[in-house]
CHARMM-style PDB file with segment names, atoms N, HN, CA, C and O in Angstrom:
ATOM      1  N   MET     1     102.811  95.913 122.292  1.00  0.00      PROA
ATOM      2  CA  MET     1     102.242  96.864 121.382  1.00  0.00      PROA
ATOM      3  C   MET     1     100.747  96.652 121.203  1.00  0.00      PROA
ATOM      4  O   MET     1     100.142  97.272 120.329  1.00  0.00      PROA
ATOM      5  N   PHE     2     100.144  95.800 122.000  1.00  0.00      PROA
ATOM      6  HN  PHE     2     100.635  95.296 122.710  1.00  0.00      PROA
ATOM      7  CA  PHE     2      98.708  95.604 121.943  1.00  0.00      PROA
ATOM      8  C   PHE     2      98.090  96.085 123.244  1.00  0.00      PROA
ATOM      9  O   PHE     2      98.640  95.862 124.323  1.00  0.00      PROA
ATOM     10  N   ASP     3      96.939  96.750 123.139  1.00  0.00      PROA
ATOM     11  HN  ASP     3      96.492  96.932 122.263  1.00  0.00      PROA
ATOM     12  CA  ASP     3      96.276  97.192 124.354  1.00  0.00      PROA
ATOM     13  C   ASP     3      95.478  96.037 124.955  1.00  0.00      PROA
ATOM     14  O   ASP     3      95.481  94.933 124.411  1.00  0.00      PROA
ATOM     15  N   LYS     4      94.800  96.285 126.067  1.00  0.00      PROA
ATOM     16  HN  LYS     4      94.798  97.182 126.509  1.00  0.00      PROA
ATOM     17  CA  LYS     4      94.117  95.196 126.756  1.00  0.00      PROA
ATOM     18  C   LYS     4      92.953  94.610 125.970  1.00  0.00      PROA
ATOM     19  O   LYS     4      92.524  93.492 126.255  1.00  0.00      PROA
ATOM     20  N   GLU     5      92.430  95.342 124.984  1.00  0.00      PROA
ATOM     21  HN  GLU     5      92.779  96.251 124.753  1.00  0.00      PROA
ATOM     22  CA  GLU     5      91.380  94.798 124.124  1.00  0.00      PROA
ATOM     23  C   GLU     5      91.957  94.026 122.942  1.00  0.00      PROA
ATOM     24  O   GLU     5      91.199  93.501 122.126  1.00  0.00      PROA
ATOM     25  N   GLY     6      93.265  93.947 122.833  1.00  0.00      PROA
ATOM     26  HN  GLY     6      93.881  94.373 123.496  1.00  0.00      PROA
ATOM     27  CA  GLY     6      93.903  93.207 121.767  1.00  0.00      PROA
ATOM     28  C   GLY     6      94.140  94.002 120.494  1.00  0.00      PROA
ATOM     29  O   GLY     6      94.557  93.446 119.478  1.00  0.00      PROA
ATOM     30  N   GLU     7      93.872  95.318 120.549  1.00  0.00      PROA
ATOM     31  HN  GLU     7      93.533  95.770 121.374  1.00  0.00      PROA
ATOM     32  CA  GLU     7      94.099  96.153 119.365  1.00  0.00      PROA
ATOM     33  C   GLU     7      95.553  96.597 119.316  1.00  0.00      PROA
ATOM     34  O   GLU     7      96.170  96.872 120.345  1.00  0.00      PROA
ATOM     35  N   ALA     8      96.084  96.662 118.115  1.00  0.00      PROA
ATOM     36  HN  ALA     8      95.583  96.439 117.278  1.00  0.00      PROA
ATOM     37  CA  ALA     8      97.461  97.124 117.941  1.00  0.00      PROA
ATOM     38  C   ALA     8      97.531  98.606 118.253  1.00  0.00      PROA
ATOM     39  O   ALA     8      96.675  99.374 117.813  1.00  0.00      PROA
ATOM     40  N   ARG     9      98.520  99.008 118.994  1.00  0.00      PROA
ATOM     41  HN  ARG     9      99.215  98.384 119.352  1.00  0.00      PROA
ATOM     42  CA  ARG     9      98.755 100.403 119.354  1.00  0.00      PROA
ATOM     43  C   ARG     9     100.262 100.660 119.310  1.00  0.00      PROA
ATOM     44  O   ARG     9     101.053  99.782 119.657  1.00  0.00      PROA
ATOM     45  N   PRO    10     100.654 101.841 118.891  1.00  0.00      PROA
ATOM     46  CA  PRO    10     102.096 102.151 118.935  1.00  0.00      PROA
ATOM     47  C   PRO    10     102.516 102.401 120.380  1.00  0.00      PROA
ATOM     48  O   PRO    10     101.689 102.747 121.225  1.00  0.00      PROA
ATOM     49  N   ARG    11     103.781 102.228 120.651  1.00  0.00      PROA
ATOM     50  HN  ARG    11     104.452 101.947 119.965  1.00  0.00      PROA
ATOM     51  CA  ARG    11     104.286 102.525 121.999  1.00  0.00      PROA
ATOM     52  C   ARG    11     104.152 104.003 122.316  1.00  0.00      PROA
ATOM     53  O   ARG    11     103.851 104.383 123.448  1.00  0.00      PROA
ATOM     54  N   ASP    12     104.375 104.823 121.318  1.00  0.00      PROA
ATOM     55  HN  ASP    12     104.619 104.515 120.399  1.00  0.00      PROA
ATOM     56  CA  ASP    12     104.261 106.274 121.481  1.00  0.00      PROA
ATOM     57  C   ASP    12     103.400 106.802 120.339  1.00  0.00      PROA
ATOM     58  O   ASP    12     103.884 106.903 119.211  1.00  0.00      PROA
ATOM     59  N   PRO    13     102.144 107.140 120.597  1.00  0.00      PROA
ATOM     60  CA  PRO    13     101.252 107.579 119.520  1.00  0.00      PROA
ATOM     61  C   PRO    13     101.564 108.971 118.976  1.00  0.00      PROA
ATOM     62  O   PRO    13     100.985 109.385 117.971  1.00  0.00      PROA
ATOM     63  N   VAL    14     102.462 109.688 119.621  1.00  0.00      PROA
ATOM     64  HN  VAL    14     102.932 109.352 120.437  1.00  0.00      PROA
ATOM     65  CA  VAL    14     102.801 111.047 119.200  1.00  0.00      PROA
ATOM     66  C   VAL    14     104.006 111.063 118.263  1.00  0.00      PROA
ATOM     67  O   VAL    14     104.106 111.926 117.391  1.00  0.00      PROA
ATOM     68  N   HSD    15     104.914 110.115 118.441  1.00  0.00      PROA
ATOM     69  HN  HSD    15     104.833 109.414 119.150  1.00  0.00      PROA
ATOM     70  CA  HSD    15     106.130 110.047 117.633  1.00  0.00      PROA
ATOM     71  C   HSD    15     106.199 108.703 116.923  1.00  0.00      PROA
ATOM     72  O   HSD    15     106.033 107.652 117.543  1.00  0.00      PROA
ATOM     73  N   ILE    16     106.441 108.746 115.642  1.00  0.00      PROA
ATOM     74  HN  ILE    16     106.576 109.600 115.139  1.00  0.00      PROA
ATOM     75  CA  ILE    16     106.499 107.526 114.847  1.00  0.00      PROA
ATOM     76  C   ILE    16     107.863 106.866 115.005  1.00  0.00      PROA
ATOM     77  O   ILE    16     108.906 107.494 114.823  1.00  0.00      PROA
ATOM     78  N   GLN    17     107.825 105.591 115.347  1.00  0.00      PROA
ATOM     79  HN  GLN    17     106.978 105.081 115.494  1.00  0.00      PROA
ATOM     80  CA  GLN    17     109.027 104.779 115.464  1.00  0.00      PROA
ATOM     81  C   GLN    17     108.969 103.717 114.370  1.00  0.00      PROA
ATOM     82  O   GLN    17     107.928 103.088 114.178  1.00  0.00      PROA
ATOM     83  N   VAL    18     110.041 103.515 113.672  1.00  0.00      PROA
ATOM     84  HN  VAL    18     110.886 104.026 113.828  1.00  0.00      PROA
ATOM     85  CA  VAL    18     110.059 102.483 112.630  1.00  0.00      PROA
ATOM     86  C   VAL    18     111.228 101.515 112.802  1.00  0.00      PROA
ATOM     87  O   VAL    18     111.557 100.759 111.888  1.00  0.00      PROA
ATOM     88  N   ASP    19     111.850 101.546 113.978  1.00  0.00      PROA
ATOM     89  HN  ASP    19     111.582 102.160 114.720  1.00  0.00      PROA
ATOM     90  CA  ASP    19     113.010 100.691 114.191  1.00  0.00      PROA
ATOM     91  C   ASP    19     112.638  99.265 114.580  1.00  0.00      PROA
ATOM     92  O   ASP    19     113.507  98.393 114.603  1.00  0.00      PROA
ATOM     93  N   GLU    20     111.369  99.006 114.885  1.00  0.00      PROA
ATOM     94  HN  GLU    20     110.663  99.714 114.866  1.00  0.00      PROA
ATOM     95  CA  GLU    20     110.909  97.656 115.197  1.00  0.00      PROA
ATOM     96  C   GLU    20     109.846  97.251 114.175  1.00  0.00      PROA
ATOM     97  O   GLU    20     109.006  98.067 113.795  1.00  0.00      PROA
ATOM     98  N   PRO    21     109.879  96.013 113.737  1.00  0.00      PROA
ATOM     99  CA  PRO    21     108.914  95.567 112.713  1.00  0.00      PROA
ATOM    100  C   PRO    21     107.451  95.807 113.094  1.00  0.00      PROA
ATOM    101  O   PRO    21     106.653  96.198 112.241  1.00  0.00      PROA
ATOM    102  N   ASP    22     107.088  95.581 114.351  1.00  0.00      PROA
ATOM    103  HN  ASP    22     107.736  95.264 115.044  1.00  0.00      PROA
ATOM    104  CA  ASP    22     105.702  95.798 114.775  1.00  0.00      PROA
ATOM    105  C   ASP    22     105.305  97.264 114.667  1.00  0.00      PROA
ATOM    106  O   ASP    22     104.191  97.581 114.250  1.00  0.00      PROA
ATOM    107  N   GLU    23     106.203  98.143 115.037  1.00  0.00      PROA
ATOM    108  HN  GLU    23     107.108  97.885 115.376  1.00  0.00      PROA
ATOM    109  CA  GLU    23     105.933  99.579 114.953  1.00  0.00      PROA
ATOM    110  C   GLU    23     105.809 100.010 113.493  1.00  0.00      PROA
ATOM    111  O   GLU    23     104.894 100.753 113.137  1.00  0.00      PROA
ATOM    112  N   LEU    24     106.713  99.551 112.666  1.00  0.00      PROA
ATOM    113  HN  LEU    24     107.456  98.948 112.955  1.00  0.00      PROA
ATOM    114  CA  LEU    24     106.672  99.863 111.239  1.00  0.00      PROA
ATOM    115  C   LEU    24     105.364  99.368 110.629  1.00  0.00      PROA
ATOM    116  O   LEU    24     104.721 100.088 109.866  1.00  0.00      PROA
ATOM    117  N   ALA    25     104.972  98.151 110.961  1.00  0.00      PROA
ATOM    118  HN  ALA    25     105.494  97.566 111.581  1.00  0.00      PROA
ATOM    119  CA  ALA    25     103.723  97.587 110.440  1.00  0.00      PROA
ATOM    120  C   ALA    25     102.524  98.399 110.914  1.00  0.00      PROA
ATOM    121  O   ALA    25     101.602  98.656 110.140  1.00  0.00      PROA
ATOM    122  N   TYR    26     102.533  98.803 112.178  1.00  0.00      PROA
ATOM    123  HN  TYR    26     103.282  98.594 112.807  1.00  0.00      PROA
ATOM    124  CA  TYR    26     101.421  99.599 112.699  1.00  0.00      PROA
ATOM    125  C   TYR    26     101.282 100.898 111.913  1.00  0.00      PROA
ATOM    126  O   TYR    26     100.193 101.222 111.440  1.00  0.00      PROA
ATOM    127  N   TRP    27     102.371 101.639 111.771  1.00  0.00      PROA
ATOM    128  HN  TRP    27     103.256 101.376 112.155  1.00  0.00      PROA
ATOM    129  CA  TRP    27     102.302 102.964 111.146  1.00  0.00      PROA
ATOM    130  C   TRP    27     102.004 102.888 109.654  1.00  0.00      PROA
ATOM    131  O   TRP    27     101.282 103.740 109.137  1.00  0.00      PROA
ATOM    132  N   THR    28     102.534 101.904 108.953  1.00  0.00      PROA
ATOM    133  HN  THR    28     103.121 101.213 109.373  1.00  0.00      PROA
ATOM    134  CA  THR    28     102.207 101.813 107.524  1.00  0.00      PROA
ATOM    135  C   THR    28     100.731 101.508 107.339  1.00  0.00      PROA
ATOM    136  O   THR    28     100.099 102.033 106.422  1.00  0.00      PROA
ATOM    137  N   GLU    29     100.172 100.662 108.203  1.00  0.00      PROA
ATOM    138  HN  GLU    29     100.685 100.236 108.948  1.00  0.00      PROA
ATOM    139  CA  GLU    29      98.746 100.356 108.109  1.00  0.00      PROA
ATOM    140  C   GLU    29      97.894 101.548 108.544  1.00  0.00      PROA
ATOM    141  O   GLU    29      96.920 101.894 107.874  1.00  0.00      PROA
ATOM    142  N   ALA    30      98.251 102.166 109.644  1.00  0.00      PROA
ATOM    143  HN  ALA    30      99.042 101.885 110.188  1.00  0.00      PROA
ATOM    144  CA  ALA    30      97.465 103.285 110.170  1.00  0.00      PROA
ATOM    145  C   ALA    30      97.442 104.465 109.202  1.00  0.00      PROA
ATOM    146  O   ALA    30      96.429 105.153 109.076  1.00  0.00      PROA
ATOM    147  N   LEU    31      98.555 104.693 108.524  1.00  0.00      PROA
ATOM    148  HN  LEU    31      99.378 104.135 108.626  1.00  0.00      PROA
ATOM    149  CA  LEU    31      98.651 105.834 107.609  1.00  0.00      PROA
ATOM    150  C   LEU    31      98.351 105.445 106.158  1.00  0.00      PROA
ATOM    151  O   LEU    31      98.342 106.296 105.268  1.00  0.00      PROA
ATOM    152  N   GLU    32      98.108 104.165 105.933  1.00  0.00      PROA
ATOM    153  HN  GLU    32      98.115 103.474 106.656  1.00  0.00      PROA
ATOM    154  CA  GLU    32      97.775 103.649 104.603  1.00  0.00      PROA
ATOM    155  C   GLU    32      98.831 103.996 103.554  1.00  0.00      PROA
ATOM    156  O   GLU    32      98.524 104.494 102.471  1.00  0.00      PROA
ATOM    157  N   VAL    33     100.084 103.715 103.911  1.00  0.00      PROA
ATOM    158  HN  VAL    33     100.334 103.310 104.791  1.00  0.00      PROA
ATOM    159  CA  VAL    33     101.214 103.944 103.005  1.00  0.00      PROA
ATOM    160  C   VAL    33     102.145 102.746 103.059  1.00  0.00      PROA
ATOM    161  O   VAL    33     102.074 101.927 103.974  1.00  0.00      PROA
ATOM    162  N   ASP    34     103.016 102.656 102.070  1.00  0.00      PROA
ATOM    163  HN  ASP    34     103.074 103.322 101.326  1.00  0.00      PROA
ATOM    164  CA  ASP    34     104.028 101.612 102.117  1.00  0.00      PROA
ATOM    165  C   ASP    34     105.242 102.123 102.897  1.00  0.00      PROA
ATOM    166  O   ASP    34     105.314 103.300 103.252  1.00  0.00      PROA
ATOM    167  N   GLU    35     106.176 101.239 103.152  1.00  0.00      PROA
ATOM    168  HN  GLU    35     106.117 100.283 102.863  1.00  0.00      PROA
ATOM    169  CA  GLU    35     107.354 101.588 103.950  1.00  0.00      PROA
ATOM    170  C   GLU    35     108.169 102.709 103.307  1.00  0.00      PROA
ATOM    171  O   GLU    35     108.633 103.610 104.005  1.00  0.00      PROA
ATOM    172  N   THR    36     108.346 102.666 102.015  1.00  0.00      PROA
ATOM    173  HN  THR    36     107.970 101.934 101.448  1.00  0.00      PROA
ATOM    174  CA  THR    36     109.134 103.689 101.325  1.00  0.00      PROA
ATOM    175  C   THR    36     108.500 105.064 101.479  1.00  0.00      PROA
ATOM    176  O   THR    36     109.196 106.044 101.743  1.00  0.00      PROA
ATOM    177  N   THR    37     107.185 105.142 101.317  1.00  0.00      PROA
ATOM    178  HN  THR    37     106.619 104.346 101.103  1.00  0.00      PROA
ATOM    179  CA  THR    37     106.485 106.420 101.457  1.00  0.00      PROA
ATOM    180  C   THR    37     106.583 106.931 102.885  1.00  0.00      PROA
ATOM    181  O   THR    37     106.808 108.121 103.107  1.00  0.00      PROA
ATOM    182  N   LEU    38     106.414 106.036 103.854  1.00  0.00      PROA
ATOM    183  HN  LEU    38     106.231 105.070 103.674  1.00  0.00      PROA
ATOM    184  CA  LEU    38     106.517 106.443 105.263  1.00  0.00      PROA
ATOM    185  C   LEU    38     107.912 106.963 105.575  1.00  0.00      PROA
ATOM    186  O   LEU    38     108.060 108.010 106.205  1.00  0.00      PROA
ATOM    187  N   ARG    39     108.917 106.250 105.144  1.00  0.00      PROA
ATOM    188  HN  ARG    39     108.797 105.399 104.632  1.00  0.00      PROA
ATOM    189  CA  ARG    39     110.291 106.698 105.428  1.00  0.00      PROA
ATOM    190  C   ARG    39     110.598 108.033 104.736  1.00  0.00      PROA
ATOM    191  O   ARG    39     111.316 108.868 105.288  1.00  0.00      PROA
ATOM    192  N   GLY    40     110.062 108.230 103.544  1.00  0.00      PROA
ATOM    193  HN  GLY    40     109.480 107.552 103.096  1.00  0.00      PROA
ATOM    194  CA  GLY    40     110.236 109.514 102.860  1.00  0.00      PROA
ATOM    195  C   GLY    40     109.567 110.646 103.616  1.00  0.00      PROA
ATOM    196  O   GLY    40     110.122 111.740 103.721  1.00  0.00      PROA
ATOM    197  N   ALA    41     108.379 110.391 104.143  1.00  0.00      PROA
ATOM    198  HN  ALA    41     107.928 109.502 104.057  1.00  0.00      PROA
ATOM    199  CA  ALA    41     107.676 111.400 104.933  1.00  0.00      PROA
ATOM    200  C   ALA    41     108.447 111.721 106.209  1.00  0.00      PROA
ATOM    201  O   ALA    41     108.553 112.884 106.596  1.00  0.00      PROA
ATOM    202  N   LEU    42     108.978 110.708 106.853  1.00  0.00      PROA
ATOM    203  HN  LEU    42     108.893 109.763 106.539  1.00  0.00      PROA
ATOM    204  CA  LEU    42     109.771 110.928 108.065  1.00  0.00      PROA
ATOM    205  C   LEU    42     111.006 111.763 107.758  1.00  0.00      PROA
ATOM    206  O   LEU    42     111.386 112.635 108.539  1.00  0.00      PROA
ATOM    207  N   GLN    43     111.618 111.495 106.636  1.00  0.00      PROA
ATOM    208  HN  GLN    43     111.309 110.786 106.001  1.00  0.00      PROA
ATOM    209  CA  GLN    43     112.801 112.261 106.241  1.00  0.00      PROA
ATOM    210  C   GLN    43     112.418 113.713 105.938  1.00  0.00      PROA
ATOM    211  O   GLN    43     113.184 114.633 106.222  1.00  0.00      PROA
ATOM    212  N   ALA    44     111.247 113.910 105.369  1.00  0.00      PROA
ATOM    213  HN  ALA    44     110.625 113.162 105.138  1.00  0.00      PROA
ATOM    214  CA  ALA    44     110.815 115.254 104.988  1.00  0.00      PROA
ATOM    215  C   ALA    44     110.393 116.109 106.180  1.00  0.00      PROA
ATOM    216  O   ALA    44     110.717 117.295 106.235  1.00  0.00      PROA
ATOM    217  N   VAL    45     109.666 115.510 107.144  1.00  0.00      PROA
ATOM    218  HN  VAL    45     109.403 114.547 107.099  1.00  0.00      PROA
ATOM    219  CA  VAL    45     109.084 116.340 108.209  1.00  0.00      PROA
ATOM    220  C   VAL    45     109.427 115.903 109.623  1.00  0.00      PROA
ATOM    221  O   VAL    45     109.034 116.575 110.577  1.00  0.00      PROA
ATOM    222  N   GLY    46     110.142 114.808 109.790  1.00  0.00      PROA
ATOM    223  HN  GLY    46     110.461 114.262 109.016  1.00  0.00      PROA
ATOM    224  CA  GLY    46     110.491 114.367 111.133  1.00  0.00      PROA
ATOM    225  C   GLY    46     109.545 113.285 111.643  1.00  0.00      PROA
ATOM    226  O   GLY    46     108.774 112.712 110.873  1.00  0.00      PROA
ATOM    227  N   PHE    47     109.608 113.010 112.932  1.00  0.00      PROA
ATOM    228  HN  PHE    47     110.234 113.475 113.558  1.00  0.00      PROA
ATOM    229  CA  PHE    47     108.938 111.856 113.519  1.00  0.00      PROA
ATOM    230  C   PHE    47     107.636 112.173 114.245  1.00  0.00      PROA
ATOM    231  O   PHE    47     107.028 111.266 114.814  1.00  0.00      PROA
ATOM    232  N   ALA    48     107.195 113.402 114.247  1.00  0.00      PROA
ATOM    233  HN  ALA    48     107.689 114.138 113.785  1.00  0.00      PROA
ATOM    234  CA  ALA    48     105.930 113.753 114.897  1.00  0.00      PROA
ATOM    235  C   ALA    48     104.778 113.213 114.037  1.00  0.00      PROA
ATOM    236  O   ALA    48     104.665 113.542 112.856  1.00  0.00      PROA
ATOM    237  N   ALA    49     103.933 112.384 114.643  1.00  0.00      PROA
ATOM    238  HN  ALA    49     104.025 112.117 115.602  1.00  0.00      PROA
ATOM    239  CA  ALA    49     102.842 111.744 113.906  1.00  0.00      PROA
ATOM    240  C   ALA    49     101.926 112.768 113.245  1.00  0.00      PROA
ATOM    241  O   ALA    49     101.488 112.560 112.113  1.00  0.00      PROA
ATOM    242  N   SER    50     101.634 113.854 113.923  1.00  0.00      PROA
ATOM    243  HN  SER    50     101.990 114.023 114.842  1.00  0.00      PROA
ATOM    244  CA  SER    50     100.738 114.872 113.341  1.00  0.00      PROA
ATOM    245  C   SER    50     101.366 115.515 112.110  1.00  0.00      PROA
ATOM    246  O   SER    50     100.670 115.784 111.131  1.00  0.00      PROA
ATOM    247  N   ASP    51     102.664 115.764 112.147  1.00  0.00      PROA
ATOM    248  HN  ASP    51     103.230 115.545 112.942  1.00  0.00      PROA
ATOM    249  CA  ASP    51     103.347 116.349 110.993  1.00  0.00      PROA
ATOM    250  C   ASP    51     103.366 115.377 109.810  1.00  0.00      PROA
ATOM    251  O   ASP    51     103.184 115.780 108.661  1.00  0.00      PROA
ATOM    252  N   VAL    52     103.586 114.105 110.104  1.00  0.00      PROA
ATOM    253  HN  VAL    52     103.733 113.778 111.038  1.00  0.00      PROA
ATOM    254  CA  VAL    52     103.605 113.099 109.042  1.00  0.00      PROA
ATOM    255  C   VAL    52     102.218 112.970 108.429  1.00  0.00      PROA
ATOM    256  O   VAL    52     102.088 112.892 107.207  1.00  0.00      PROA
ATOM    257  N   ARG    53     101.177 112.947 109.261  1.00  0.00      PROA
ATOM    258  HN  ARG    53     101.282 113.010 110.254  1.00  0.00      PROA
ATOM    259  CA  ARG    53      99.808 112.868 108.733  1.00  0.00      PROA
ATOM    260  C   ARG    53      99.509 114.067 107.831  1.00  0.00      PROA
ATOM    261  O   ARG    53      98.959 113.906 106.742  1.00  0.00      PROA
ATOM    262  N   ASP    54      99.871 115.261 108.286  1.00  0.00      PROA
ATOM    263  HN  ASP    54     100.318 115.392 109.171  1.00  0.00      PROA
ATOM    264  CA  ASP    54      99.643 116.469 107.486  1.00  0.00      PROA
ATOM    265  C   ASP    54     100.393 116.400 106.162  1.00  0.00      PROA
ATOM    266  O   ASP    54      99.840 116.726 105.111  1.00  0.00      PROA
ATOM    267  N   TYR    55     101.636 115.980 106.215  1.00  0.00      PROA
ATOM    268  HN  TYR    55     102.085 115.716 107.069  1.00  0.00      PROA
ATOM    269  CA  TYR    55     102.458 115.882 105.010  1.00  0.00      PROA
ATOM    270  C   TYR    55     101.855 114.888 104.027  1.00  0.00      PROA
ATOM    271  O   TYR    55     101.752 115.177 102.835  1.00  0.00      PROA
ATOM    272  N   LEU    56     101.459 113.729 104.515  1.00  0.00      PROA
ATOM    273  HN  LEU    56     101.543 113.494 105.484  1.00  0.00      PROA
ATOM    274  CA  LEU    56     100.884 112.719 103.629  1.00  0.00      PROA
ATOM    275  C   LEU    56      99.551 113.186 103.052  1.00  0.00      PROA
ATOM    276  O   LEU    56      99.245 112.912 101.892  1.00  0.00      PROA
ATOM    277  N   SER    57      98.774 113.878 103.844  1.00  0.00      PROA
ATOM    278  HN  SER    57      99.023 114.101 104.786  1.00  0.00      PROA
ATOM    279  CA  SER    57      97.501 114.422 103.359  1.00  0.00      PROA
ATOM    280  C   SER    57      97.746 115.449 102.262  1.00  0.00      PROA
ATOM    281  O   SER    57      97.080 115.435 101.227  1.00  0.00      PROA
ATOM    282  N   TRP    58      98.700 116.335 102.493  1.00  0.00      PROA
ATOM    283  HN  TRP    58      99.241 116.346 103.334  1.00  0.00      PROA
ATOM    284  CA  TRP    58      99.049 117.351 101.494  1.00  0.00      PROA
ATOM    285  C   TRP    58      99.561 116.666 100.226  1.00  0.00      PROA
ATOM    286  O   TRP    58      99.203 117.055  99.114  1.00  0.00      PROA
ATOM    287  N   ARG    59     100.389 115.660 100.402  1.00  0.00      PROA
ATOM    288  HN  ARG    59     100.679 115.345 101.305  1.00  0.00      PROA
ATOM    289  CA  ARG    59     100.968 114.964  99.248  1.00  0.00      PROA
ATOM    290  C   ARG    59      99.893 114.259  98.430  1.00  0.00      PROA
ATOM    291  O   ARG    59      99.932 114.271  97.200  1.00  0.00      PROA
ATOM    292  N   ARG    60      98.933 113.646  99.118  1.00  0.00      PROA
ATOM    293  HN  ARG    60      98.901 113.637 100.117  1.00  0.00      PROA
ATOM    294  CA  ARG    60      97.831 112.982  98.413  1.00  0.00      PROA
ATOM    295  C   ARG    60      96.991 114.000  97.640  1.00  0.00      PROA
ATOM    296  O   ARG    60      96.606 113.762  96.495  1.00  0.00      PROA
ATOM    297  N   ALA    61      96.714 115.133  98.283  1.00  0.00      PROA
ATOM    298  HN  ALA    61      97.027 115.325  99.213  1.00  0.00      PROA
ATOM    299  CA  ALA    61      95.916 116.183  97.629  1.00  0.00      PROA
ATOM    300  C   ALA    61      96.649 116.721  96.399  1.00  0.00      PROA
ATOM    301  O   ALA    61      96.034 116.943  95.357  1.00  0.00      PROA
ATOM    302  N   ALA    62      97.956 116.928  96.519  1.00  0.00      PROA
ATOM    303  HN  ALA    62      98.456 116.747  97.366  1.00  0.00      PROA
ATOM    304  CA  ALA    62      98.742 117.438  95.399  1.00  0.00      PROA
ATOM    305  C   ALA    62      98.774 116.439  94.244  1.00  0.00      PROA
ATOM    306  O   ALA    62      98.754 116.827  93.076  1.00  0.00      PROA
ATOM    307  N   THR    63      98.824 115.154  94.579  1.00  0.00      PROA
ATOM    308  HN  THR    63      98.841 114.838  95.528  1.00  0.00      PROA
ATOM    309  CA  THR    63      98.855 114.105  93.561  1.00  0.00      PROA
ATOM    310  C   THR    63      97.519 114.036  92.821  1.00  0.00      PROA
ATOM    311  O   THR    63      97.496 113.844  91.605  1.00  0.00      PROA
ATOM    312  N   HSD    64      96.417 114.189  93.538  1.00  0.00      PROA
ATOM    313  HN  HSD    64      96.436 114.344  94.525  1.00  0.00      PROA
ATOM    314  CA  HSD    64      95.104 114.128  92.909  1.00  0.00      PROA
ATOM    315  C   HSD    64      94.778 115.392  92.121  1.00  0.00      PROA
ATOM    316  O   HSD    64      93.981 115.355  91.183  1.00  0.00      PROA
ATOM    317  N   ALA    65      95.381 116.491  92.494  1.00  0.00      PROA
ATOM    318  HN  ALA    65      96.028 116.522  93.256  1.00  0.00      PROA
ATOM    319  CA  ALA    65      95.130 117.746  91.800  1.00  0.00      PROA
ATOM    320  C   ALA    65      95.879 117.820  90.471  1.00  0.00      PROA
ATOM    321  O   ALA    65      95.478 118.554  89.567  1.00  0.00      PROA
ATOM    322  N   ALA    66      96.948 117.072  90.358  1.00  0.00      PROA
ATOM    323  HN  ALA    66      97.274 116.476  91.092  1.00  0.00      PROA
ATOM    324  CA  ALA    66      97.783 117.133  89.149  1.00  0.00      PROA
ATOM    325  C   ALA    66      97.188 116.407  87.982  1.00  0.00      PROA
ATOM    326  OT1 ALA    66      97.783 116.377  86.904  1.00  0.00      PROA
TER     327      ALA     66
END
């Protein structure tokens, strides 16, 4: 899960995988959320990284607007 420069990278940058600890750690850090929030987003919109990013962005905006 590390590229040749030693940076952490997901195995599939298009689809979020959380079945391995390294993948879960990567996505929670990359999206700046905890595991519960990430799993809730996955349940809400599926495993496409772009959809999860959009959902989390919308959710953050809605939280700040309230």
